[in-house]
All heavy atoms as a GROMACS GRO file, in nm:
protein
  574
    1MET      N    1  -3.203  -2.862   0.596
    1MET     CA    2  -3.118  -2.865   0.480
    1MET      C    3  -2.974  -2.846   0.528
    1MET      O    4  -2.939  -2.740   0.578
    1MET     CB    5  -3.160  -2.752   0.385
    1MET     CG    6  -3.058  -2.716   0.282
    1MET     SD    7  -3.100  -2.569   0.186
    1MET     CE    8  -3.246  -2.620   0.101
    2PRO      N    9  -2.888  -2.947   0.517
    2PRO     CA   10  -2.748  -2.933   0.559
    2PRO      C   11  -2.668  -2.854   0.456
    2PRO      O   12  -2.692  -2.861   0.336
    2PRO     CB   13  -2.699  -3.076   0.570
    2PRO     CG   14  -2.792  -3.156   0.488
    2PRO     CD   15  -2.922  -3.083   0.481
    3LEU      N   16  -2.572  -2.777   0.505
    3LEU     CA   17  -2.489  -2.693   0.420
    3LEU      C   18  -2.346  -2.702   0.470
    3LEU      O   19  -2.321  -2.685   0.589
    3LEU     CB   20  -2.538  -2.548   0.426
    3LEU     CG   21  -2.474  -2.446   0.334
    3LEU    CD1   22  -2.508  -2.478   0.188
    3LEU    CD2   23  -2.521  -2.307   0.368
    4GLY      N   24  -2.252  -2.729   0.381
    4GLY     CA   25  -2.111  -2.739   0.419
    4GLY      C   26  -2.055  -2.607   0.465
    4GLY      O   27  -2.113  -2.500   0.442
    5SER      N   28  -1.940  -2.609   0.529
    5SER     CA   29  -1.884  -2.490   0.593
    5SER      C   30  -1.858  -2.375   0.499
    5SER      O   31  -1.881  -2.261   0.533
    5SER     CB   32  -1.755  -2.527   0.667
    5SER     OG   33  -1.658  -2.573   0.576
    6GLY      N   34  -1.810  -2.398   0.378
    6GLY     CA   35  -1.780  -2.288   0.286
    6GLY      C   36  -1.882  -2.271   0.177
    6GLY      O   37  -1.867  -2.190   0.088
    7ALA      N   38  -1.989  -2.350   0.184
    7ALA     CA   39  -2.089  -2.350   0.076
    7ALA      C   40  -2.175  -2.224   0.078
    7ALA      O   41  -2.196  -2.162   0.182
    7ALA     CB   42  -2.178  -2.473   0.090
    8ILE      N   43  -2.222  -2.190  -0.040
    8ILE     CA   44  -2.315  -2.077  -0.055
    8ILE      C   45  -2.455  -2.134  -0.066
    8ILE      O   46  -2.480  -2.227  -0.144
    8ILE     CB   47  -2.279  -1.994  -0.180
    8ILE    CG1   48  -2.143  -1.926  -0.158
    8ILE    CG2   49  -2.387  -1.892  -0.210
    8ILE    CD1   50  -2.092  -1.850  -0.277
    9LEU      N   51  -2.547  -2.079   0.011
    9LEU     CA   52  -2.685  -2.127   0.011
    9LEU      C   53  -2.755  -2.086  -0.118
    9LEU      O   54  -2.754  -1.970  -0.156
    9LEU     CB   55  -2.760  -2.070   0.132
    9LEU     CG   56  -2.907  -2.105   0.142
    9LEU    CD1   57  -2.926  -2.255   0.157
    9LEU    CD2   58  -2.972  -2.032   0.258
   10THR      N   59  -2.815  -2.185  -0.185
   10THR     CA   60  -2.891  -2.161  -0.307
   10THR      C   61  -3.030  -2.220  -0.287
   10THR      O   62  -3.044  -2.337  -0.252
   10THR     CB   63  -2.824  -2.228  -0.428
   10THR    OG1   64  -2.691  -2.177  -0.440
   10THR    CG2   65  -2.899  -2.199  -0.555
   11LEU      N   66  -3.132  -2.137  -0.307
   11LEU     CA   67  -3.272  -2.181  -0.292
   11LEU      C   68  -3.335  -2.191  -0.430
   11LEU      O   69  -3.330  -2.096  -0.508
   11LEU     CB   70  -3.350  -2.081  -0.207
   11LEU     CG   71  -3.294  -2.053  -0.068
   11LEU    CD1   72  -3.369  -1.937  -0.003
   11LEU    CD2   73  -3.304  -2.177   0.018
   12ASN      N   74  -3.393  -2.305  -0.462
   12ASN     CA   75  -3.461  -2.327  -0.590
   12ASN      C   76  -3.609  -2.351  -0.565
   12ASN      O   77  -3.644  -2.429  -0.478
   12ASN     CB   78  -3.401  -2.449  -0.661
   12ASN     CG   79  -3.256  -2.430  -0.693
   12ASN    OD1   80  -3.220  -2.338  -0.764
   12ASN    ND2   81  -3.171  -2.514  -0.638
   13PHE      N   82  -3.693  -2.284  -0.643
   13PHE     CA   83  -3.838  -2.300  -0.630
   13PHE      C   84  -3.905  -2.255  -0.757
   13PHE      O   85  -3.841  -2.199  -0.846
   13PHE     CB   86  -3.890  -2.222  -0.508
   13PHE     CG   87  -3.838  -2.081  -0.500
   13PHE    CD1   88  -3.906  -1.977  -0.559
   13PHE    CD2   89  -3.721  -2.053  -0.433
   13PHE    CE1   90  -3.857  -1.848  -0.553
   13PHE    CE2   91  -3.672  -1.925  -0.424
   13PHE     CZ   92  -3.740  -1.822  -0.486
   14THR      N   93  -4.034  -2.279  -0.767
   14THR     CA   94  -4.112  -2.239  -0.884
   14THR      C   95  -4.217  -2.136  -0.841
   14THR      O   96  -4.290  -2.159  -0.745
   14THR     CB   97  -4.181  -2.360  -0.948
   14THR    OG1   98  -4.079  -2.454  -0.986
   14THR    CG2   99  -4.260  -2.320  -1.070
   15LEU      N  100  -4.221  -2.026  -0.913
   15LEU     CA  101  -4.315  -1.918  -0.882
   15LEU      C  102  -4.430  -1.917  -0.981
   15LEU      O  103  -4.408  -1.930  -1.102
   15LEU     CB  104  -4.242  -1.783  -0.890
   15LEU     CG  105  -4.129  -1.762  -0.790
   15LEU    CD1  106  -4.048  -1.638  -0.828
   15LEU    CD2  107  -4.185  -1.748  -0.650
   16THR      N  108  -4.552  -1.898  -0.932
   16THR     CA  109  -4.668  -1.886  -1.021
   16THR      C  110  -4.685  -1.743  -1.070
   16THR      O  111  -4.755  -1.719  -1.167
   16THR     CB  112  -4.796  -1.931  -0.950
   16THR    OG1  113  -4.816  -1.852  -0.833
   16THR    CG2  114  -4.788  -2.078  -0.912
   17ALA      N  115  -4.621  -1.650  -1.002
   17ALA     CA  116  -4.623  -1.508  -1.041
   17ALA      C  117  -4.485  -1.451  -1.010
   17ALA      O  118  -4.412  -1.506  -0.928
   17ALA     CB  119  -4.730  -1.434  -0.962
   18PRO      N  120  -4.448  -1.341  -1.074
   18PRO     CA  121  -4.318  -1.282  -1.045
   18PRO      C  122  -4.305  -1.242  -0.898
   18PRO      O  123  -4.403  -1.204  -0.834
   18PRO     CB  124  -4.314  -1.158  -1.134
   18PRO     CG  125  -4.415  -1.182  -1.240
   18PRO     CD  126  -4.520  -1.268  -1.177
   19LEU      N  127  -4.187  -1.253  -0.847
   19LEU     CA  128  -4.155  -1.211  -0.711
   19LEU      C  129  -4.093  -1.072  -0.724
   19LEU      O  130  -3.988  -1.056  -0.789
   19LEU     CB  131  -4.055  -1.310  -0.652
   19LEU     CG  132  -4.025  -1.304  -0.503
   19LEU    CD1  133  -4.150  -1.334  -0.422
   19LEU    CD2  134  -3.918  -1.405  -0.470
   20VAL      N  135  -4.158  -0.970  -0.668
   20VAL     CA  136  -4.112  -0.833  -0.684
   20VAL      C  137  -4.086  -0.772  -0.548
   20VAL      O  138  -4.177  -0.757  -0.467
   20VAL     CB  139  -4.215  -0.749  -0.762
   20VAL    CG1  140  -4.166  -0.606  -0.778
   20VAL    CG2  141  -4.245  -0.812  -0.897
   21ALA      N  142  -3.961  -0.738  -0.523
   21ALA     CA  143  -3.920  -0.672  -0.398
   21ALA      C  144  -3.976  -0.742  -0.274
   21ALA      O  145  -4.031  -0.679  -0.185
   21ALA     CB  146  -3.959  -0.524  -0.400
   22ALA      N  147  -3.962  -0.873  -0.271
   22ALA     CA  148  -4.009  -0.952  -0.156
   22ALA      C  149  -3.901  -0.952  -0.048
   22ALA      O  150  -3.784  -0.968  -0.078
   22ALA     CB  151  -4.040  -1.094  -0.200
   23PRO      N  152  -3.940  -0.935   0.078
   23PRO     CA  153  -3.841  -0.935   0.184
   23PRO      C  154  -3.788  -1.075   0.214
   23PRO      O  155  -3.865  -1.168   0.235
   23PRO     CB  156  -3.916  -0.879   0.305
   23PRO     CG  157  -4.060  -0.903   0.275
   23PRO     CD  158  -4.074  -0.906   0.126
   24LEU      N  159  -3.656  -1.088   0.213
   24LEU     CA  160  -3.588  -1.210   0.253
   24LEU      C  161  -3.517  -1.180   0.384
   24LEU      O  162  -3.450  -1.076   0.396
   24LEU     CB  163  -3.486  -1.252   0.146
   24LEU     CG  164  -3.406  -1.378   0.181
   24LEU    CD1  165  -3.394  -1.466   0.057
   24LEU    CD2  166  -3.269  -1.344   0.233
   25THR      N  167  -3.533  -1.267   0.482
   25THR     CA  168  -3.472  -1.248   0.613
   25THR      C  169  -3.393  -1.372   0.650
   25THR      O  170  -3.442  -1.484   0.636
   25THR     CB  171  -3.579  -1.221   0.720
   25THR    OG1  172  -3.662  -1.112   0.678
   25THR    CG2  173  -3.517  -1.187   0.854
   26LEU      N  174  -3.272  -1.352   0.701
   26LEU     CA  175  -3.188  -1.460   0.752
   26LEU      C  176  -3.170  -1.435   0.901
   26LEU      O  177  -3.127  -1.326   0.941
   26LEU     CB  178  -3.052  -1.461   0.682
   26LEU     CG  179  -2.948  -1.558   0.737
   26LEU    CD1  180  -2.990  -1.702   0.712
   26LEU    CD2  181  -2.812  -1.530   0.675
   27THR      N  182  -3.206  -1.534   0.983
   27THR     CA  183  -3.190  -1.521   1.128
   27THR      C  184  -3.110  -1.640   1.181
   27THR      O  185  -3.104  -1.745   1.118
   27THR     CB  186  -3.325  -1.516   1.202
   27THR    OG1  187  -3.397  -1.636   1.178
   27THR    CG2  188  -3.409  -1.397   1.157
   28ASP      N  189  -3.053  -1.621   1.299
   28ASP     CA  190  -2.989  -1.735   1.366
   28ASP      C  191  -3.094  -1.803   1.453
   28ASP      O  192  -3.210  -1.761   1.457
   28ASP     CB  193  -2.864  -1.694   1.444
   28ASP     CG  194  -2.892  -1.598   1.558
   28ASP    OD1  195  -3.008  -1.582   1.601
   28ASP    OD2  196  -2.794  -1.539   1.609
   29VAL      N  197  -3.055  -1.907   1.522
   29VAL     CA  198  -3.150  -1.987   1.600
   29VAL      C  199  -3.213  -1.907   1.714
   29VAL      O  200  -3.322  -1.939   1.759
   29VAL     CB  201  -3.083  -2.117   1.650
   29VAL    CG1  202  -2.982  -2.090   1.758
   29VAL    CG2  203  -3.186  -2.218   1.695
   30THR      N  204  -3.147  -1.800   1.759
   30THR     CA  205  -3.203  -1.718   1.868
   30THR      C  206  -3.304  -1.616   1.817
   30THR      O  207  -3.367  -1.548   1.895
   30THR     CB  208  -3.092  -1.643   1.943
   30THR    OG1  209  -3.034  -1.546   1.857
   30THR    CG2  210  -2.985  -1.738   1.995
   31GLY      N  211  -3.316  -1.606   1.682
   31GLY     CA  212  -3.408  -1.509   1.624
   31GLY      C  213  -3.341  -1.377   1.587
   31GLY      O  214  -3.407  -1.287   1.535
   32ARG      N  215  -3.212  -1.367   1.612
   32ARG     CA  216  -3.140  -1.243   1.578
   32ARG      C  217  -3.132  -1.230   1.426
   32ARG      O  218  -3.090  -1.322   1.356
   32ARG     CB  219  -2.999  -1.247   1.637
   32ARG     CG  220  -2.919  -1.122   1.612
   32ARG     CD  221  -2.788  -1.129   1.681
   32ARG     NE  222  -2.715  -1.248   1.634
   32ARG     CZ  223  -2.585  -1.259   1.628
   32ARG    NH1  224  -2.509  -1.162   1.670
   32ARG    NH2  225  -2.529  -1.368   1.583
   33VAL      N  226  -3.173  -1.115   1.374
   33VAL     CA  227  -3.173  -1.091   1.230
   33VAL      C  228  -3.030  -1.063   1.185
   33VAL      O  229  -2.964  -0.972   1.235
   33VAL     CB  230  -3.266  -0.974   1.193
   33VAL    CG1  231  -3.256  -0.942   1.045
   33VAL    CG2  232  -3.410  -1.006   1.232
   34LEU      N  233  -2.982  -1.144   1.090
   34LEU     CA  234  -2.848  -1.131   1.037
   34LEU      C  235  -2.847  -1.064   0.901
   34LEU      O  236  -2.748  -1.005   0.860
   34LEU     CB  237  -2.782  -1.269   1.026
   34LEU     CG  238  -2.781  -1.351   1.154
   34LEU    CD1  239  -2.733  -1.492   1.126
   34LEU    CD2  240  -2.695  -1.284   1.259
   35LEU      N  241  -2.959  -1.072   0.830
   35LEU     CA  242  -2.968  -1.017   0.696
   35LEU      C  243  -3.112  -0.987   0.662
   35LEU      O  244  -3.200  -1.067   0.693
   35LEU     CB  245  -2.912  -1.118   0.594
   35LEU     CG  246  -2.935  -1.089   0.446
   35LEU    CD1  247  -2.847  -0.972   0.403
   35LEU    CD2  248  -2.907  -1.211   0.362
   36ARG      N  249  -3.132  -0.871   0.601
   36ARG     CA  250  -3.262  -0.834   0.544
   36ARG      C  251  -3.233  -0.774   0.408
   36ARG      O  252  -3.153  -0.682   0.398
   36ARG     CB  253  -3.332  -0.729   0.630
   36ARG     CG  254  -3.430  -0.784   0.724
   36ARG     CD  255  -3.522  -0.675   0.779
   36ARG     NE  256  -3.590  -0.731   0.893
   36ARG     CZ  257  -3.573  -0.693   1.017
   36ARG    NH1  258  -3.494  -0.592   1.046
   36ARG    NH2  259  -3.637  -0.753   1.113
   37ARG      N  260  -3.298  -0.827   0.307
   37ARG     CA  261  -3.285  -0.767   0.175
   37ARG      C  262  -3.408  -0.798   0.092
   37ARG      O  263  -3.483  -0.892   0.122
   37ARG     CB  264  -3.158  -0.812   0.104
   37ARG     CG  265  -3.155  -0.955   0.065
   37ARG     CD  266  -3.029  -0.981  -0.017
   37ARG     NE  267  -2.999  -1.123  -0.018
   37ARG     CZ  268  -2.963  -1.189  -0.126
   37ARG    NH1  269  -2.950  -1.128  -0.240
   37ARG    NH2  270  -2.938  -1.318  -0.118
   38LEU      N  271  -3.430  -0.718  -0.011
   38LEU     CA  272  -3.542  -0.739  -0.101
   38LEU      C  273  -3.492  -0.819  -0.220
   38LEU      O  274  -3.383  -0.793  -0.272
   38LEU     CB  275  -3.600  -0.605  -0.147
   38LEU     CG  276  -3.656  -0.518  -0.035
   38LEU    CD1  277  -3.704  -0.385  -0.091
   38LEU    CD2  278  -3.768  -0.588   0.040
   39VAL      N  279  -3.573  -0.916  -0.263
   39VAL     CA  280  -3.535  -1.000  -0.376
   39VAL      C  281  -3.647  -1.001  -0.480
   39VAL      O  282  -3.764  -0.981  -0.447
   39VAL     CB  283  -3.503  -1.144  -0.331
   39VAL    CG1  284  -3.382  -1.147  -0.240
   39VAL    CG2  285  -3.622  -1.208  -0.263
   40SER      N  286  -3.608  -1.023  -0.603
   40SER     CA  287  -3.704  -1.031  -0.713
   40SER      C  288  -3.666  -1.149  -0.802
   40SER      O  289  -3.548  -1.186  -0.810
   40SER     CB  290  -3.702  -0.902  -0.795
   40SER     OG  291  -3.743  -0.793  -0.717
   41ALA      N  292  -3.765  -1.208  -0.867
   41ALA     CA  293  -3.742  -1.319  -0.959
   41ALA      C  294  -3.862  -1.328  -1.052
   41ALA      O  295  -3.974  -1.296  -1.014
   41ALA     CB  296  -3.724  -1.449  -0.882
   42PRO      N  297  -3.840  -1.375  -1.176
   42PRO     CA  298  -3.951  -1.389  -1.270
   42PRO      C  299  -4.037  -1.511  -1.236
   42PRO      O  300  -3.995  -1.599  -1.160
   42PRO     CB  301  -3.881  -1.409  -1.405
   42PRO     CG  302  -3.749  -1.469  -1.368
   42PRO     CD  303  -3.712  -1.411  -1.235
   43ALA      N  304  -4.156  -1.516  -1.293
   43ALA     CA  305  -4.243  -1.634  -1.275
   43ALA      C  306  -4.176  -1.756  -1.338
   43ALA      O  307  -4.096  -1.744  -1.430
   43ALA     CB  308  -4.379  -1.609  -1.340
   44GLY      N  309  -4.206  -1.873  -1.283
   44GLY     CA  310  -4.147  -1.997  -1.332
   44GLY      C  311  -4.037  -2.043  -1.239
   44GLY      O  312  -4.030  -2.002  -1.124
   45PRO      N  313  -3.946  -2.128  -1.289
   45PRO     CA  314  -3.837  -2.176  -1.205
   45PRO      C  315  -3.748  -2.060  -1.163
   45PRO      O  316  -3.713  -1.975  -1.245
   45PRO     CB  317  -3.760  -2.272  -1.296
   45PRO     CG  318  -3.855  -2.307  -1.405
   45PRO     CD  319  -3.946  -2.190  -1.422
   46ALA      N  320  -3.714  -2.054  -1.035
   46ALA     CA  321  -3.634  -1.943  -0.984
   46ALA      C  322  -3.526  -1.995  -0.889
   46ALA      O  323  -3.543  -2.099  -0.826
   46ALA     CB  324  -3.723  -1.844  -0.910
   47THR      N  325  -3.418  -1.921  -0.883
   47THR     CA  326  -3.308  -1.953  -0.794
   47THR      C  327  -3.266  -1.827  -0.721
   47THR      O  328  -3.248  -1.722  -0.783
   47THR     CB  329  -3.186  -2.007  -0.874
   47THR    OG1  330  -3.226  -2.126  -0.942
   47THR    CG2  331  -3.070  -2.038  -0.782
   48LEU      N  332  -3.256  -1.836  -0.590
   48LEU     CA  333  -3.203  -1.726  -0.508
   48LEU      C  334  -3.076  -1.773  -0.440
   48LEU      O  335  -3.071  -1.883  -0.386
   48LEU     CB  336  -3.305  -1.684  -0.401
   48LEU     CG  337  -3.424  -1.604  -0.447
   48LEU    CD1  338  -3.516  -1.575  -0.330
   48LEU    CD2  339  -3.381  -1.473  -0.511
   49VAL      N  340  -2.975  -1.690  -0.444
   49VAL     CA  341  -2.848  -1.722  -0.382
   49VAL      C  342  -2.830  -1.633  -0.259
   49VAL      O  343  -2.857  -1.513  -0.264
   49VAL     CB  344  -2.732  -1.699  -0.483
   49VAL    CG1  345  -2.599  -1.728  -0.419
   49VAL    CG2  346  -2.752  -1.786  -0.605
   50VAL      N  347  -2.789  -1.693  -0.148
   50VAL     CA  348  -2.767  -1.621  -0.023
   50VAL      C  349  -2.619  -1.640   0.016
   50VAL      O  350  -2.586  -1.722   0.102
   50VAL     CB  351  -2.862  -1.671   0.088
   50VAL    CG1  352  -2.848  -1.586   0.213
   50VAL    CG2  353  -3.007  -1.672   0.041
   51PRO      N  354  -2.528  -1.564  -0.046
   51PRO     CA  355  -2.386  -1.583  -0.018
   51PRO      C  356  -2.346  -1.536   0.122
   51PRO      O  357  -2.242  -1.576   0.173
   51PRO     CB  358  -2.317  -1.499  -0.126
   51PRO     CG  359  -2.417  -1.395  -0.163
   51PRO     CD  360  -2.552  -1.462  -0.146
   52GLU      N  361  -2.428  -1.455   0.184
   52GLU     CA  362  -2.396  -1.401   0.317
   52GLU      C  363  -2.381  -1.509   0.423
   52GLU      O  364  -2.318  -1.488   0.526
   52GLU     CB  365  -2.502  -1.299   0.360
   52GLU     CG  366  -2.510  -1.175   0.275
   52GLU     CD  367  -2.601  -1.189   0.153
   52GLU    OE1  368  -2.649  -1.300   0.122
   52GLU    OE2  369  -2.623  -1.087   0.087
   53LEU      N  370  -2.440  -1.625   0.400
   53LEU     CA  371  -2.432  -1.733   0.499
   53LEU      C  372  -2.294  -1.799   0.498
   53LEU      O  373  -2.251  -1.858   0.597
   53LEU     CB  374  -2.540  -1.838   0.472
   53LEU     CG  375  -2.563  -1.943   0.579
   53LEU    CD1  376  -2.591  -1.881   0.715
   53LEU    CD2  377  -2.676  -2.036   0.540
   54ALA      N  378  -2.220  -1.786   0.388
   54ALA     CA  379  -2.089  -1.853   0.376
   54ALA      C  380  -1.991  -1.808   0.484
   54ALA      O  381  -1.910  -1.887   0.531
   54ALA     CB  382  -2.030  -1.828   0.237
   55GLY      N  383  -1.997  -1.684   0.526
   55GLY     CA  384  -1.903  -1.634   0.627
   55GLY      C  385  -1.947  -1.653   0.770
   55GLY      O  386  -1.879  -1.608   0.863
   56ARG      N  387  -2.059  -1.717   0.791
   56ARG     CA  388  -2.112  -1.737   0.926
   56ARG      C  389  -2.060  -1.866   0.987
   56ARG      O  390  -2.028  -1.961   0.917
   56ARG     CB  391  -2.265  -1.743   0.922
   56ARG     CG  392  -2.331  -1.616   0.873
   56ARG     CD  393  -2.326  -1.513   0.981
   56ARG     NE  394  -2.376  -1.385   0.931
   56ARG     CZ  395  -2.380  -1.277   1.004
   56ARG    NH1  396  -2.337  -1.280   1.128
   56ARG    NH2  397  -2.425  -1.165   0.954
   57PRO      N  398  -2.055  -1.872   1.121
   57PRO     CA  399  -2.010  -1.995   1.186
   57PRO      C  400  -2.113  -2.108   1.174
   57PRO      O  401  -2.228  -2.084   1.137
   57PRO     CB  402  -1.992  -1.953   1.333
   57PRO     CG  403  -2.078  -1.833   1.350
   57PRO     CD  404  -2.084  -1.765   1.217
   58ALA      N  405  -2.070  -2.229   1.207
   58ALA     CA  406  -2.161  -2.344   1.205
   58ALA      C  407  -2.278  -2.319   1.299
   58ALA      O  408  -2.263  -2.253   1.402
   58ALA     CB  409  -2.085  -2.470   1.247
   59GLY      N  410  -2.394  -2.371   1.261
   59GLY     CA  411  -2.512  -2.356   1.346
   59GLY      C  412  -2.640  -2.366   1.265
   59GLY      O  413  -2.639  -2.396   1.146
   60LEU      N  414  -2.752  -2.339   1.331
   60LEU     CA  415  -2.884  -2.344   1.268
   60LEU      C  416  -2.925  -2.203   1.229
   60LEU      O  417  -2.917  -2.110   1.310
   60LEU     CB  418  -2.986  -2.403   1.366
   60LEU     CG  419  -3.131  -2.407   1.318
   60LEU    CD1  420  -3.146  -2.500   1.198
   60LEU    CD2  421  -3.222  -2.453   1.431
   61TYR      N  422  -2.967  -2.189   1.104
   61TYR     CA  423  -3.013  -2.060   1.051
   61TYR      C  424  -3.150  -2.078   0.988
   61TYR      O  425  -3.185  -2.188   0.943
   61TYR     CB  426  -2.914  -2.007   0.947
   61TYR     CG  427  -2.779  -1.978   1.006
   61TYR    CD1  428  -2.680  -2.075   1.010
   61TYR    CD2  429  -2.751  -1.853   1.059
   61TYR    CE1  430  -2.557  -2.049   1.067
   61TYR    CE2  431  -2.627  -1.826   1.115
   61TYR     CZ  432  -2.531  -1.924   1.118
   61TYR     OH  433  -2.408  -1.898   1.174
   62ILE      N  434  -3.226  -1.969   0.981
   62ILE     CA  435  -3.360  -1.975   0.924
   62ILE      C  436  -3.371  -1.865   0.818
   62ILE      O  437  -3.340  -1.749   0.844
   62ILE     CB  438  -3.468  -1.955   1.032
   62ILE    CG1  439  -3.454  -2.066   1.137
   62ILE    CG2  440  -3.607  -1.956   0.970
   62ILE    CD1  441  -3.527  -2.041   1.265
   63VAL      N  442  -3.413  -1.906   0.698
   63VAL     CA  443  -3.436  -1.813   0.588
   63VAL      C  444  -3.587  -1.801   0.571
   63VAL      O  445  -3.656  -1.902   0.557
   63VAL     CB  446  -3.372  -1.864   0.457
   63VAL    CG1  447  -3.400  -1.768   0.344
   63VAL    CG2  448  -3.223  -1.885   0.476
   64ARG      N  449  -3.636  -1.678   0.571
   64ARG     CA  450  -3.780  -1.653   0.553
   64ARG      C  451  -3.800  -1.566   0.430
   64ARG      O  452  -3.725  -1.471   0.407
   64ARG     CB  453  -3.838  -1.584   0.675
   64ARG     CG  454  -3.841  -1.671   0.797
   64ARG     CD  455  -3.908  -1.600   0.915
   64ARG     NE  456  -3.914  -1.685   1.030
   64ARG     CZ  457  -3.820  -1.691   1.125
   64ARG    NH1  458  -3.714  -1.616   1.117
   64ARG    NH2  459  -3.833  -1.773   1.227
   65LEU      N  460  -3.906  -1.599   0.354
   65LEU     CA  461  -3.938  -1.526   0.232
   65LEU      C  462  -4.087  -1.542   0.206
   65LEU      O  463  -4.144  -1.649   0.232
   65LEU     CB  464  -3.858  -1.586   0.116
   65LEU     CG  465  -3.877  -1.530  -0.023
   65LEU    CD1  466  -3.829  -1.384  -0.029
   65LEU    CD2  467  -3.801  -1.613  -0.125
   66VAL      N  468  -4.151  -1.437   0.155
   66VAL     CA  469  -4.292  -1.446   0.118
   66VAL      C  470  -4.297  -1.477  -0.032
   66VAL      O  471  -4.247  -1.401  -0.114
   66VAL     CB  472  -4.367  -1.316   0.149
   66VAL    CG1  473  -4.511  -1.324   0.101
   66VAL    CG2  474  -4.363  -1.288   0.298
   67ILE      N  475  -4.355  -1.594  -0.065
   67ILE     CA  476  -4.365  -1.640  -0.204
   67ILE      C  477  -4.512  -1.654  -0.240
   67ILE      O  478  -4.585  -1.725  -0.172
   67ILE     CB  479  -4.292  -1.774  -0.223
   67ILE    CG1  480  -4.145  -1.761  -0.187
   67ILE    CG2  481  -4.310  -1.825  -0.365
   67ILE    CD1  482  -4.070  -1.891  -0.188
   68ASP      N  483  -4.553  -1.588  -0.347
   68ASP     CA  484  -4.692  -1.593  -0.392
   68ASP      C  485  -4.790  -1.559  -0.279
   68ASP      O  486  -4.893  -1.621  -0.264
   68ASP     CB  487  -4.726  -1.730  -0.452
   68ASP     CG  488  -4.653  -1.756  -0.582
   68ASP    OD1  489  -4.614  -1.658  -0.649
   68ASP    OD2  490  -4.635  -1.874  -0.617
   69GLY      N  491  -4.752  -1.463  -0.196
   69GLY     CA  492  -4.838  -1.418  -0.088
   69GLY      C  493  -4.837  -1.506   0.036
   69GLY      O  494  -4.908  -1.480   0.132
   70ARG      N  495  -4.758  -1.613   0.032
   70ARG     CA  496  -4.752  -1.705   0.148
   70ARG      C  497  -4.611  -1.703   0.206
   70ARG      O  498  -4.512  -1.712   0.133
   70ARG     CB  499  -4.787  -1.847   0.104
   70ARG     CG  500  -4.930  -1.862   0.057
   70ARG     CD  501  -4.959  -2.007   0.023
   70ARG     NE  502  -4.865  -2.058  -0.076
   70ARG     CZ  503  -4.893  -2.080  -0.202
   70ARG    NH1  504  -5.014  -2.057  -0.247
   70ARG    NH2  505  -4.802  -2.128  -0.285
   71PRO      N  506  -4.602  -1.697   0.339
   71PRO     CA  507  -4.469  -1.702   0.400
   71PRO      C  508  -4.407  -1.840   0.384
   71PRO      O  509  -4.475  -1.943   0.399
   71PRO     CB  510  -4.494  -1.669   0.547
   71PRO     CG  511  -4.640  -1.691   0.569
   71PRO     CD  512  -4.708  -1.681   0.436
   72ALA      N  513  -4.280  -1.842   0.351
   72ALA     CA  514  -4.205  -1.968   0.339
   72ALA      C  515  -4.085  -1.959   0.432
   72ALA      O  516  -4.028  -1.851   0.453
   72ALA     CB  517  -4.160  -1.990   0.196
   73GLN      N  518  -4.047  -2.071   0.486
   73GLN     CA  519  -3.935  -2.076   0.581
   73GLN      C  520  -3.853  -2.201   0.555
   73GLN      O  521  -3.908  -2.308   0.534
   73GLN     CB  522  -3.990  -2.078   0.723
   73GLN     CG  523  -3.887  -2.092   0.830
   73GLN     CD  524  -3.950  -2.081   0.967
   73GLN    OE1  525  -3.999  -1.977   1.004
   73GLN    NE2  526  -3.948  -2.189   1.043
   74VAL      N  527  -3.721  -2.184   0.554
   74VAL     CA  528  -3.629  -2.296   0.536
   74VAL      C  529  -3.529  -2.294   0.650
   74VAL      O  530  -3.468  -2.189   0.678
   74VAL     CB  531  -3.553  -2.287   0.402
   74VAL    CG1  532  -3.451  -2.399   0.390
   74VAL    CG2  533  -3.649  -2.288   0.285
   75LYS      N  534  -3.515  -2.407   0.719
   75LYS     CA  535  -3.413  -2.418   0.823
   75LYS      C  536  -3.287  -2.476   0.760
   75LYS      O  537  -3.293  -2.576   0.688
   75LYS     CB  538  -3.461  -2.507   0.937
   75LYS     CG  539  -3.574  -2.445   1.015
   75LYS     CD  540  -3.619  -2.533   1.127
   75LYS     CE  541  -3.736  -2.467   1.199
   75LYS     NZ  542  -3.790  -2.553   1.304
   76VAL      N  543  -3.175  -2.413   0.786
   76VAL     CA  544  -3.048  -2.452   0.727
   76VAL      C  545  -2.949  -2.484   0.840
   76VAL      O  546  -2.930  -2.402   0.930
   76VAL     CB  547  -2.989  -2.340   0.640
   76VAL    CG1  548  -2.855  -2.381   0.581
   76VAL    CG2  549  -3.087  -2.301   0.532
   77VAL      N  550  -2.890  -2.602   0.835
   77VAL     CA  551  -2.787  -2.640   0.932
   77VAL      C  552  -2.653  -2.624   0.862
   77VAL      O  553  -2.622  -2.698   0.769
   77VAL     CB  554  -2.805  -2.784   0.981
   77VAL    CG1  555  -2.692  -2.822   1.078
   77VAL    CG2  556  -2.941  -2.800   1.047
   78LYS      N  557  -2.577  -2.526   0.907
   78LYS     CA  558  -2.443  -2.506   0.850
   78LYS      C  559  -2.344  -2.586   0.931
   78LYS      O  560  -2.336  -2.572   1.053
   78LYS     CB  561  -2.407  -2.358   0.850
   78LYS     CG  562  -2.275  -2.335   0.782
   78LYS     CD  563  -2.247  -2.192   0.762
   78LYS     CE  564  -2.114  -2.180   0.692
   78LYS     NZ  565  -2.063  -2.048   0.699
   79GLN      N  566  -2.268  -2.671   0.864
   79GLN     CA  567  -2.176  -2.760   0.932
   79GLN      C  568  -2.037  -2.701   0.940
   79GLN      O  569  -1.998  -2.618   0.868
   79GLN     CB  570  -2.172  -2.895   0.862
   79GLN     CG  571  -2.311  -2.956   0.860
   79GLN     CD  572  -2.318  -3.079   0.771
   79GLN    OE1  573  -2.235  -3.105   0.689
   79GLN    NE2  574  -2.425  -3.157   0.791
   0.00000   0.00000   0.00000
């Protein structure tokens, strides 16, 4: 997923059950953890915003989140 230099990362997905205090992790390509936080969202269409990526330099980043009991991962290329 390409992301412009000043853009804020927004993740859109649909949940079959509410997301309650799920760990979200942002890492760089080397695996260094840049952000850890707990996120929550109601069942149905959901949007998570990760503004912390806006201040980072260009490169490859990985966002990990457990959704409905399954790990999900998104690779983001910040330009």
